[in-house]
Steps between C-alpha positions, in 0.01 A plus 500: 500500500665793677364785718605862520436746783381822329495821701253754371488875586222744386597862511263794455489628141753239385494160346529208744843353561555121522839343573636156591533544878791255516705634210535450132377162372472356852234229531379252756448127440171498694210725586558436869862625479372815327224556758753467782718770341193715448428481875860587576497794255188646668667464836810689382300781341226553761597302805197274437564177308294476188363858529586785271435874504205642306580532129737208504476125500701187427372205309633161416451439130557177305746565218649301210828528316675685786746322720439162339 
């Protein structure tokens, strides 16, 4: 089982955007690894680990068939 860090942005009057925060087809071997990178991403974007601006969020999602 693999995990992907998905970054989501909601913009006014547009469809939400969701991307792999680490790059195309990048996955983690464990949920903990993904959560640690999520904390780091929040810190880089807002200066507060694990926190994101309004209208954005990052989630760790279990995936299959990618990176295996």
